N, C-alpha and C positions, 0 to 999 in steps of 0.2 A: 504493500500498500504508500501510494507516494501524497506527498502534501507538500504546497509551500508556504510560506509564511516570511513576512519582512523583517519581523524579529523574533529570533529563539532566544529564549532565556534560560539557560540549566543553573539549576540551586535554587532554594526557596528559604534562605534566611533573611535578614535585612536587608541588605545587597541587593539578591534577587526581587524580593516583592518591592522595595523602593522603586527598582528599574521598572518593575510593571506597571505601578503607578503610573510613572512619568511618559513611558512608550506610550499606554493604553488611552492616556489623554491626550498625547501627540498623534492620535489616530493614526496608531501603527500597528493596532490591531496584534498586538505579542502574543508569542505561546509560550508558557510558562512549565517547565518541565521539574515537579520537586523532589526528585531523586533519592537518596537512601536514606535520607533524615528530612523529612518534609516539617519545616519550620527551623531547620540548622539545631546549631549546636544550643541556642538559646531555649528550645523546646527543654531542656536537661537541665536548665536554670529555676529554680524554685521562685525566688525574688529579685525583679528588675528595680532598680531604685534610682539608677545614672541616667537614665532616658529622658530628656528633657519632655514634659509636658503631661507628667505623671505623677504629681504633688506625693501620694499615697504610695506610689511603687505600682507594680503590676507584677503579675506572674508572666514568666518565660513564653510559656503555652498560648497564654492570654493575647500578650502583646503579639506573638507571631498570627495568631487568629485573626485579631483587628487590622493588622496590614494585610493578611490575605483578603479578608472582605474588602476594603478601599480597593484594591488592586482589582478585584472584579466587579466594583460597583462601576468602573469606569469601561469594563468591558473586557479586562484581560483573560485570557484562555489558560484557566491553571489545571494542568493533569499530573496525575500519579505517573510514574515512569521513571527508569533510569535510562540514561545515553549509555548505547554500547559498544560507540562508533562513531569516529566525528573523521570526516575530511574537512579540514578548514581550508585547505590550499585551493580547491576549486571553487569556481564562482557558478552559481550561488554556492555557498558551505553544504554540506551533506552531512545530513546528523541520523544515524539509525536509533532508534530507541526500543528496548526490550527486544532487540535482533530480529526486529519485524517493520515498524513502520520506519520509513524514509521520511524525511525533511529537506526539502531545500530552502536554506533560511539566506535572506538577502544579508544579515546581519546577526552575528552569536554575542550575547552578553555571557561572558561566564563566572559564577557566584556560587562556585562548586562548595567555598570555604576551606577550610584545615581544621584536621581532628588532632586534641590532644593527646600527647603522649601518657598512656597510666603503667602503672608497675605490673599490672596484671593480678593483682590480688582479687579473693573475691570478696573482701571487705571493702574495697573501692566501689563496687556496685551496689553492695548491700548499704551503704552510708552515703548513696550518691546525693546531693541536696541537703544532708544531715550533718556535714562534718565535711565531708569531703569536696575539693573544689580544684579547679585548674585555672583559674583565674581569680590571683587578688587585688587587684583594681574593680573587678567586679563583686568580689564577694566579701573583703577584707573588713567592712564597715560591720558585718553582723559579729565582728568575733572584737569588739573593742573592749580592753581591758581583761582579755582572756587569752590563757597560754595556745599556740599553735606551733604546727610543726609545716619545714617547705622542705621538699624534696628535692636536691638537684645542687649541681656544682659550678654552672657554668654562668652569664651574666644574668641571665632571665631570673636564675634564681635568688642570685644575689639582692636583683633590681627589686624582686618581691618583697624578701626577706626583709631588704631596708625601709620597703614601704609600709611591710605589715608592722614593723618594731616601733611608726609614729603611731599605731592603734592599740595593737595588744599589749597584754602585758610581759609577756616570756615570747620569743621565738626560738623555735629548734630549727638548725637548718643541718638537714641528714644528708650527708656527703659519702659515696661509695668508697673513694678514694682518699688517700692522706694529702689530699692538696684540693685546692679549688681551679677549676679551668676559668674562672673569672677573667675579666683586666685587672691589672694593676688596680686600678682606683676602687674598682666596684669590691675588692678584694679587702681594700684598708678600710672601705667604709662597715665593711661586715664584721672585720673582725676588732675593730674599733667599737662598733657599737656595745654599750655594756647591756644591753638587753637581748642581743642576738648569740646563742650560743652553739657554736660550731660541732657537729659530732662528727668526725673524721673515722674512715674505715669501716662505715654502719651502714646497714640496711635495714628497711621496714619489711618484717615478717608478718604484722597484720594490725588489726585497730579492733578497738573493744568500746563496749559503751550500751547501755539501754536504748535510750529514745536517740540517739546520736553518738558521734566520735566523743569517747573520755579518754582517749588513751592510746599508746601505738607501742607493740612488741617490737624492740628494737634488736638485734644482734650486730654486734662488733666482732672484726677479723672472724667473718662466715666462714666456716670450713677450716679454719686454722687451726692448730693447737691451742692457742690462746683464746678461742672462740669465747665470747662472755653477751650472755641475755641480759634484758634488764626493759624495765617499761619506763612509759614518760605519761606524765599527766599532760593531756592537750585537749583544745574540743573543736581544733580546724585542723585541717591535713591539706596543705596547697601541694599541688603537683606542679614542677618548674623543670620539666626532663624534655621540653619541646612540644612542636606539634609537626604534623606530617600534613601538608597542602594536599588535596585531593585533585591531583593534575594528570595522575598516570596515563590516561585516558589522551593527554595531549601532547605527550612525550616525542619528539622526534620533530614537533611542528611550530608549538608554541616556545620563544624562548624561556628559558627559566635559570632561576640561579642553582649552586649547588647543592640548595635544600630541596629544591623541590618549587618554591613560588614562584610564577609567573612575572617577569619581567615585562614593567611598563613605560614607555616613555616619559621621564621624569615628569611629576606634576598633572600628569592624565592618567585616563584608564585604556589608551591606547596600546595593543598589542604588536609584536613585528608583522603581524598579518593585517591589512586593511580590512576593517568591516568587522574584526575581532575586539572584543573590548572586556577585561577582568575587571572588577568589583568584590569588594569585602578580603575576607580575610584569607583568600587563597592567592592574592599580589599582597599582602598586607604584613609580611614577619614582627610589623613592629606596635603597633596600635593596639589592634586585634577587639576593637568595641564594637557595640552596635549601633552605636550612632557614626562611628567613620565607615562603616559597614554599609551604612543606610547611605550617605553623603558619597561614595563613590561609587552607589548603585546609582544615584540623580546625575552624576558628571557621565557614567556610561551609557544612560539612557539618553542626556541632550547629545553626546557624541553620535551615537548610533541614527539619532533622527538628521543631524548637520551631515552624516555622510550619506544616507538615503537620497537627502534634497539634492547633495550636491551632484549627485550620480543618475538625479532623475529617476529615483528608484521607486 
């Protein structure tokens, strides 16, 4: 089955839905495929308090539902389905959905997001939204004057630990190795902060707590002769071991950086292929916020409209 579209949006987080709102209001009749995780990462967030316009806060799933409804109000065609292959170099672009439907799209907005890396503990899923988080700037506020832990030894982990030290009563930084990988400046900040205690050579074996995280089981020198087990009392457990951008489908076509994020032309959502734009976390290893994703979705939509108008399509 073949179909034609002026604008195809891949992904349904704040970036994808915002792009759908703008492109539908510009009469581009966009088709949006919501992918593996309809609503994106925000659907795993219990409370969103930092998105402007919601003074009382709003739950992640509810906010995504509202964005979806808003896009549909202007005529966006929102569908469930997963993109299984993409030929972005042809004109129009050829996109296959669920291995069956082929869509010929004049413009494509990629908003497939990035997935936080987890340790793989069963307890991470058990306490999701009840103490386990992959975003300190999103959720740190809920842990004011409470003890928390951050897992990781790179720049992101040190940055999150420093950020949380301004809110929490105490921050444990759990580092697998006997050193920090972070830049010198970040290391100094962490090591000189009286609220941060770095636990080197440590792994998390599990989490415990009745109605949420109350502590973590830690193993120092795991598997070695001097192995030592102990517990720490925490109420928040933050993962800062990186994100994996969802770009496997576009390898070999789009310019990606060494970790897999889509490289865009500075200050724009334009990729190396004309008519293909990237929005949200898939092209943003730095901020990764709902509001910045939404902003870049707006930019991608405006650029798609300009591209179609210049080409007379």
